[in-house]
Each structure stands twice: as C-alpha cells, then as structure tokens.
C-alpha positions as CSV (number, residue, x, y, z in Angstrom):
1,M,-24.3,18.7,-9.8
2,R,-24.6,15.3,-8.7
3,F,-23.4,14.1,-5.1
4,S,-21.8,10.9,-4.1
5,V,-20.7,9.3,-1.0
6,F,-17.0,7.7,-0.4
7,L,-16.9,5.0,2.1
8,N,-13.6,5.5,3.2
9,A,-13.8,4.6,7.1
10,R,-10.9,2.7,9.2
11,S,-11.0,-0.3,11.5
12,M,-8.7,0.0,14.2
13,S,-8.5,-3.6,15.2
14,P,-9.6,-6.8,13.9
15,A,-12.6,-6.9,16.2
16,E,-14.0,-3.9,14.7
17,D,-13.8,-5.3,10.9
18,G,-17.3,-7.0,10.7
19,R,-18.9,-4.1,12.4
20,L,-17.4,-1.6,10.2
21,I,-18.7,-3.7,7.1
22,T,-22.2,-3.7,8.4
23,D,-22.1,-0.1,9.3
24,L,-21.0,1.1,6.0
25,I,-23.9,-1.0,4.4
26,D,-26.3,0.8,6.5
27,H,-24.5,4.1,5.8
28,A,-24.8,3.5,2.0
29,E,-28.2,3.1,2.2
30,Q,-29.1,5.9,4.3
31,A,-27.0,8.0,1.6
32,A,-29.5,6.7,-1.2
33,A,-32.2,7.9,1.2
34,N,-31.0,11.3,1.2
35,G,-30.4,12.1,-2.5
36,F,-26.7,10.9,-3.0
37,E,-26.6,9.3,-6.7
38,A,-23.6,6.9,-6.2
39,I,-21.5,4.8,-3.9
40,F,-17.8,5.1,-4.2
41,M,-15.2,2.8,-2.4
42,P,-11.4,2.7,-2.0
43,D,-9.0,-0.1,-3.2
44,H,-6.7,-0.7,-0.3
45,H,-4.8,-3.5,1.5
46,F,-3.5,-4.6,4.8
47,N,-3.8,-1.6,6.8
48,G,-7.4,-1.2,8.1
49,Y,-8.5,1.5,5.6
50,M,-11.9,0.1,5.2
51,P,-11.1,-3.5,5.4
52,V,-13.6,-4.6,3.0
53,A,-11.7,-2.6,0.4
54,S,-9.3,-5.3,0.0
55,D,-12.2,-6.6,-2.4
56,S,-14.5,-3.7,-3.0
57,F,-15.9,-5.4,-6.0
58,I,-17.7,-7.7,-3.6
59,L,-19.2,-5.0,-1.4
60,A,-20.3,-3.3,-4.7
61,G,-22.0,-6.0,-6.1
62,Y,-23.8,-6.7,-2.8
63,L,-24.9,-3.1,-2.6
64,A,-25.9,-3.1,-6.1
65,A,-28.6,-5.8,-5.4
66,R,-30.1,-3.6,-2.4
67,L,-29.8,-0.4,-4.0
68,P,-30.6,-1.1,-7.9
69,Q,-31.0,2.8,-8.6
70,M,-27.6,3.7,-7.4
71,H,-24.1,4.2,-9.4
72,F,-21.3,2.6,-8.1
73,G,-17.7,3.7,-8.3
74,F,-14.0,3.1,-7.1
75,S,-11.6,5.9,-5.7
76,V,-9.5,4.4,-7.0
77,V,-8.6,0.9,-8.4
78,S,-4.8,0.6,-7.4
79,V,-4.2,-1.0,-11.4
80,P,-0.6,-2.6,-10.6
81,L,-2.1,-4.6,-7.7
82,H,-4.7,-6.4,-10.2
83,H,-4.0,-9.2,-12.6
84,P,-5.3,-7.6,-15.9
85,V,-7.5,-10.7,-16.6
86,R,-9.1,-10.4,-13.0
87,F,-9.5,-6.8,-13.4
88,T,-11.3,-6.9,-16.7
89,E,-13.6,-10.0,-15.6
90,R,-14.5,-8.2,-12.3
91,V,-15.3,-4.9,-14.4
92,N,-17.4,-6.9,-16.7
93,V,-19.3,-9.0,-14.0
94,L,-19.9,-5.5,-11.9
95,D,-21.2,-3.7,-15.1
96,H,-23.9,-6.6,-15.7
97,L,-25.0,-6.3,-11.7
98,T,-25.3,-2.6,-12.0
99,K,-26.7,-2.5,-15.5
100,G,-24.2,-0.2,-16.7
101,K,-24.1,2.1,-13.8
102,L,-20.5,1.6,-13.0
103,L,-17.4,4.3,-12.9
104,V,-14.0,2.6,-12.4
105,G,-11.3,5.0,-11.1
106,V,-8.1,3.9,-12.0
107,G,-4.6,4.9,-10.7
108,S,-1.1,3.6,-9.9
109,G,-1.6,3.5,-5.9
110,T,-0.2,5.4,-3.0
111,T,1.6,3.2,-0.4
112,P,4.7,1.0,-0.7
113,E,3.3,-1.2,1.9
114,E,0.5,-2.3,0.1
115,M,2.8,-2.5,-3.3
116,I,5.2,-5.0,-1.5
117,G,2.4,-7.1,-0.5
118,F,1.7,-8.0,-4.3
119,N,5.4,-8.3,-5.2
120,V,5.4,-4.9,-7.0
121,N,7.9,-2.1,-6.2
122,Y,6.7,1.2,-5.9
123,K,8.8,3.0,-8.3
124,D,7.5,0.6,-10.9
125,A,3.8,1.5,-10.0
126,G,3.3,3.9,-12.7
127,P,4.5,2.1,-15.7
128,L,3.0,-1.1,-14.3
129,A,-0.5,0.4,-14.3
130,E,0.0,1.9,-18.0
131,A,0.9,-1.4,-19.2
132,N,-1.9,-3.4,-17.3
133,L,-4.4,-0.8,-18.7
134,A,-3.3,-1.3,-22.2
135,V,-3.5,-5.3,-21.4
136,A,-7.0,-4.9,-20.6
137,E,-7.9,-2.9,-23.4
138,E,-6.8,-5.8,-25.3
139,L,-8.8,-8.0,-23.3
140,W,-11.9,-6.2,-23.8
141,A,-11.3,-6.1,-27.5
142,K,-10.8,-9.9,-28.0
143,R,-13.0,-12.1,-29.8
144,M,-13.0,-15.6,-29.6
145,D,-11.1,-16.4,-33.0
146,D,-8.5,-13.5,-32.6
147,P,-4.9,-14.6,-31.9
148,A,-4.2,-15.2,-28.2
149,V,-3.3,-12.2,-25.9
150,Q,0.0,-12.5,-24.3
151,I,0.5,-11.2,-20.9
152,D,3.8,-10.5,-20.0
153,N,4.2,-7.6,-17.4
154,G,6.3,-7.9,-14.3
155,P,4.6,-10.1,-11.9
156,Y,1.6,-10.8,-14.2
157,Q,1.8,-13.4,-16.8
158,G,-0.5,-15.6,-19.1
159,R,-2.0,-16.2,-22.4
160,V,-5.6,-16.0,-23.2
161,L,-7.0,-18.2,-26.0
162,Q,-10.6,-17.4,-25.9
163,R,-12.3,-14.4,-24.4
164,I,-13.2,-12.6,-21.1
165,T,-16.3,-13.5,-20.0
166,P,-18.8,-12.3,-19.1
167,S,-19.0,-10.0,-22.2
168,T,-19.3,-6.3,-21.5
169,Y,-22.6,-5.0,-20.6
170,G,-23.0,-2.6,-23.4
171,E,-21.2,-2.1,-26.8
172,Q,-18.1,-0.8,-24.9
173,H,-16.7,-1.7,-21.4
174,A,-17.5,0.0,-18.2
175,R,-16.2,3.7,-18.0
176,L,-13.0,4.3,-16.6
177,M,-12.3,7.3,-14.6
178,P,-8.5,8.5,-14.8
179,V,-7.3,11.0,-12.5
180,A,-6.4,14.1,-14.7
181,M,-3.4,15.0,-13.1
182,K,-1.2,14.0,-16.2
183,E,-2.0,15.2,-19.6
184,S,-1.9,11.5,-20.8
185,S,-4.3,10.6,-18.3
186,A,-6.7,13.5,-19.0
187,R,-6.2,12.8,-22.8
188,R,-7.2,8.9,-22.1
189,A,-10.4,10.0,-20.6
190,A,-11.4,12.5,-23.2
191,R,-10.2,10.2,-26.1
192,H,-12.8,7.7,-24.8
193,G,-15.6,9.9,-23.6
194,W,-15.0,9.1,-20.0
195,P,-15.3,11.1,-16.9
196,A,-12.3,11.9,-14.8
197,F,-11.3,12.8,-11.1
198,I,-9.9,16.6,-11.0
199,P,-7.3,17.0,-8.7
200,A,-7.4,19.9,-6.0
201,F,-3.4,20.1,-5.6
202,T,-0.3,20.0,-7.8
203,P,2.4,17.6,-6.8
204,P,4.8,17.6,-5.0
205,K,3.0,19.6,-2.5
206,I,-0.2,17.7,-1.5
207,G,-2.4,20.5,-0.1
208,G,-2.9,24.1,0.1
209,T,-5.4,26.4,1.1
210,E,-6.3,27.4,-2.6
211,P,-7.8,24.2,-4.2
212,F,-10.1,25.8,-6.8
213,T,-7.1,27.0,-8.7
214,H,-6.0,23.8,-8.9
215,V,-9.3,22.3,-10.0
216,K,-9.6,24.9,-12.6
217,K,-6.5,24.4,-14.1
218,Y,-7.2,20.6,-14.6
219,F,-10.7,20.8,-15.3
220,D,-10.1,23.3,-18.3
221,I,-7.5,21.0,-19.7
222,Y,-9.6,18.0,-19.6
223,K,-12.7,19.6,-20.9
224,G,-11.1,21.2,-23.9
225,L,-9.6,17.7,-24.8
226,L,-13.1,16.1,-24.3
227,L,-14.4,18.8,-26.8
228,E,-11.7,18.3,-29.2
229,A,-12.2,14.5,-29.2
230,G,-15.3,14.9,-31.6
231,H,-17.8,13.2,-29.4
232,S,-21.5,13.4,-29.7
233,D,-23.2,16.0,-27.2
234,D,-24.6,13.2,-25.1
235,V,-21.3,11.6,-24.6
236,V,-19.8,15.0,-23.7
237,K,-22.7,15.5,-21.2
238,D,-22.6,12.1,-19.5
239,A,-18.7,12.6,-19.1
240,L,-19.1,15.8,-17.7
241,S,-22.0,14.9,-15.5
242,W,-19.8,12.4,-13.6
243,T,-16.5,14.3,-13.8
244,T,-15.5,14.2,-10.1
245,H,-14.2,16.7,-7.4
246,T,-13.4,14.7,-4.0
247,Y,-13.2,15.6,-0.7
248,Q,-11.8,13.3,1.8
249,A,-13.9,14.8,5.0
250,V,-17.1,16.5,4.5
251,H,-19.1,17.5,7.5
252,V,-22.3,19.5,7.8
253,A,-23.8,21.1,11.2
254,E,-26.4,23.4,11.9
255,T,-23.8,26.3,12.4
256,D,-20.3,26.9,11.1
257,E,-18.8,27.1,14.8
258,Q,-20.3,23.6,15.6
259,A,-19.3,22.2,12.2
260,R,-15.5,23.5,12.7
261,E,-15.8,22.1,16.3
262,E,-16.9,18.5,15.2
263,L,-14.7,18.3,12.3
264,M,-11.6,18.8,14.3
265,V,-12.7,15.9,16.6
266,I,-13.0,13.8,13.5
267,L,-9.6,15.1,12.0
268,R,-7.9,14.4,15.4
269,S,-9.1,10.6,15.1
270,Y,-8.0,10.5,11.7
271,Q,-4.8,11.6,12.2
272,D,-4.2,9.1,14.9
273,A,-4.9,6.4,12.5
274,I,-2.7,7.9,9.9
275,E,0.3,7.9,12.4
276,R,-0.3,4.4,13.2
277,E,-0.3,3.3,9.7
278,A,3.0,5.3,9.0
279,E,5.0,3.1,11.3
280,F,4.2,0.2,8.9
281,N,4.5,2.2,5.7
282,A,8.2,3.1,7.0
283,R,9.2,-0.4,7.3
284,A,8.2,-0.9,3.6
285,E,10.1,2.2,2.4
286,N,13.7,0.3,3.2
287,D,15.0,0.7,-0.3
288,E,15.2,3.3,-2.9
289,A,12.9,1.2,-5.2
290,N,10.0,1.5,-2.5
291,T,10.8,5.2,-1.3
292,K,7.7,7.7,-1.7
293,T,8.6,10.8,-3.4
294,D,5.8,12.9,-1.8
295,R,4.3,13.4,1.5
296,T,0.7,14.4,2.5
297,P,0.4,17.0,5.3
298,N,-0.9,16.3,8.7
299,A,-4.6,16.5,8.6
300,L,-4.7,19.0,11.3
301,T,-2.9,21.7,9.2
302,D,-4.5,24.1,7.2
303,D,-3.1,22.9,4.1
304,W,-4.8,19.5,4.4
305,I,-8.2,21.0,5.6
306,G,-8.1,23.7,2.9
307,T,-7.4,21.0,0.3
308,W,-9.5,17.8,1.7
309,C,-12.3,19.1,3.6
310,L,-15.8,20.4,3.0
311,Y,-17.5,21.8,6.0
312,G,-19.9,24.3,7.6
313,S,-23.3,25.1,7.8
314,P,-25.6,24.2,5.1
315,E,-25.6,27.7,3.6
316,T,-21.9,27.8,3.8
317,V,-21.4,24.6,2.1
318,I,-24.0,25.5,-0.7
319,E,-21.9,28.9,-1.3
320,H,-18.7,27.0,-1.3
321,L,-19.6,24.8,-4.1
322,R,-21.1,27.4,-6.3
323,P,-18.0,28.2,-8.1
324,Y,-17.6,24.5,-8.5
325,A,-20.8,24.0,-10.0
326,E,-20.5,26.8,-12.4
327,L,-17.3,25.8,-13.5
328,G,-18.7,22.7,-14.6
329,I,-17.8,20.0,-12.1
330,G,-20.7,17.2,-12.6
331,N,-19.9,15.1,-9.1
332,V,-19.0,15.8,-5.6
333,L,-17.6,13.0,-4.0
334,C,-18.0,13.1,-0.1
335,G,-16.1,11.3,2.4
336,T,-18.8,11.2,5.1
337,T,-17.1,8.5,7.1
338,T,-13.4,9.7,7.3
339,G,-11.5,8.1,10.1
340,P,-12.1,5.3,12.8
341,L,-16.0,4.2,12.5
342,T,-16.8,4.6,16.1
343,A,-20.7,5.0,17.2
344,E,-19.9,9.0,17.4
345,R,-18.4,8.9,14.0
346,L,-21.4,7.3,12.5
347,R,-23.6,9.8,14.5
348,L,-21.6,12.6,12.7
349,G,-21.8,10.9,9.3
350,Q,-25.6,10.7,9.4
351,Q,-25.8,14.2,10.7
352,T,-23.9,15.3,7.4
353,L,-26.2,12.8,5.2
354,D,-29.4,14.4,6.4
355,L,-28.4,17.9,6.2
356,M,-26.9,17.5,2.7
357,G,-30.1,15.6,1.6
358,S,-32.4,18.2,3.1
359,K,-30.7,21.2,2.3
360,V,-27.5,21.3,0.2
361,I,-28.3,18.8,-2.5
362,P,-31.7,20.3,-3.5
363,A,-30.0,23.7,-3.5
364,L,-27.4,22.5,-6.2
365,K,-29.1,19.7,-8.0
366,G,-30.2,22.0,-11.0
367,V,-27.1,24.1,-11.1
C-alpha cells in the first residue's frame, strides 16, 4: 500500500495566498521525508481552495525539481475548464519533468461558480469533458504529416496542423486517472491500463457511514474490467498499485480521543470556509443550466466524517486501513492540510505526517 499527500488547504484572504504557497511547499517536502510517495494537487479557481490550484501544473513542475524521487498527481483536473491543446501540452511537459512519474486525475468539475468563469455551463460539463478527452487523444496520437486535428467543442475551437510539443515522455502519454463511478470511466481506465480513483459513496448521497461497501463495489468493477482487458501482469500490477482511495481529512494523534478532538477543530474551521464559498456558488446557480443536482453534507455530520475522514491513534488508523489493503487499494490519498492553513493547522498536519511516517506507513507498506 502506497501513501500520498493531497495539498488541499484553503486561503481565507488575498494576504494569505503567498504564505500558503510557501507553507505547502514545506509540507510537501516533509511528506517526502516521512515516506509518502506522491504529492497530489487539486484544480480549482476563484474560491481560495489552495490558490495555486489555479495552475497546479506550475507548482508540480517546481516541486518535481525539488523532489525528483516523488510521483505527482492531480485530484482532479477539471477537464471542461482546459483547452485540449493546453491540456495535452502541459501533461507532456510535466511528464518529462517528472520522468514519467505523473498521474493525471480527470473529471468534469464540481462547482457552477468555476464553470461560469470559463464560459461553461455546469449542465454541459460532463459531455464537454468527454469530448475534450477524445480530442486530447487525437492530439497525442497526431504525427507531423497526419491531417489536421479540428477542434470544435463548445468554447474550445482550433485546428492543429503539426503536432503537440514536446512529444510524450514514453511511448504513451502520461497515465490518466478517471473516477471509477460510471462504468464508462472505469472501462476507460481499464482499457488503457490506467489506475483509477475509487469512490466511497454512491450518488445522489455524497456521504455515509459505510464507505467500504461503496469502495468494494466500485473497486471490484474496475479490477474486473482491468483483468478482462488483456494487459501484461506488469501493467495490471502498476495500475492497481496506484488505484486510489481518497480521504479529504486525515488526522493522527497519540490517542483516539486526542485525534477526535483535534479533528473537530479542523472540521469546524473547514466548514466555516465552505459556508463562505457557498455564498458565491449560490450566485452562480441562477439558472437551470448552472444548478447543482447533488449536495455535500455538512462536514460536522457523521455522514461526512464517515466518508471523508480518517483519524485516530496510529493503531486505530492501521486497523481501519487493513481491509482496504486486503481488498487491493494501492494508494491512500491523505488530505493533511484540509481547511484554512493557519499555524495551528500546519502544526496538526505535521503531527499527522510524523505519526504516519513513523508508525502507519511502515505497518502497511508491505501489505
């Protein structure tokens, strides 16, 4: 079982943006020192959700120079917000900079506020993402003398005559990681031999107290399709080793009681940030084309904590994760900076990194 850190902190004012970037760089370096194998970043805009997430490719390139042994990933790139030419170019550049250690999570996005800033309707996000990914595959496959690739996809237009530069790092482009919630997404990952994100809930309910039931359902579907695809043993092994289960908030302390008490402090601050952002999201949802069809539970509820949180003493966290390791989950993505990134939040995040590195990761690395 691998462990990765998710840089998912928030800034609450413009004055905090620069310090947050510096603090997250330090946090990533501490994660590497504690045995984590990858750094994942979100792709978000406008709302203070890790301000540098407005172009996480830049931060990943910077960190790749400082941490050449690490893998880097995105959880996830909101494909409808990226012109397919720029998407394929950035992926290729970063795949070279990481020497093939790149994992590009892909999805259709989550908030109307972000969509309207790019002239995209929320209701169109799914089809737009599918079409953009299809165009991206055409662009990656194009050779110099092939006919031009025509791009005609909503706000994204163009005509590519030569090829995408630089070329791919290896024979194939970097691994993409769909969210294996829809069978079509699971099948895409399986067909290409890519890893996938395995959800812990089934819409329309985004949360619950039995996440393993959902993880097993989606994992079994994905693994079955992967094995049916006819890949070599090495390809299957690599894909499963990076197949990812995500916790938005991971917090480890010496005792379960301390961990729960500190987690609630983290989540209260996180929920305050979410409620502030919700005011702006509501302004975006002013017509049928930009109205969300699902709602995430309050972070202080048992449903949210049950699905999105991993907390406790090292021993409790190890026992919680053993069934996931035995199921075959290859990578646990840990949100260790969830919420506004205050000095206290950084201290608690460092505490989690230290205890994960000294006790949890060694216990599960070979499982």
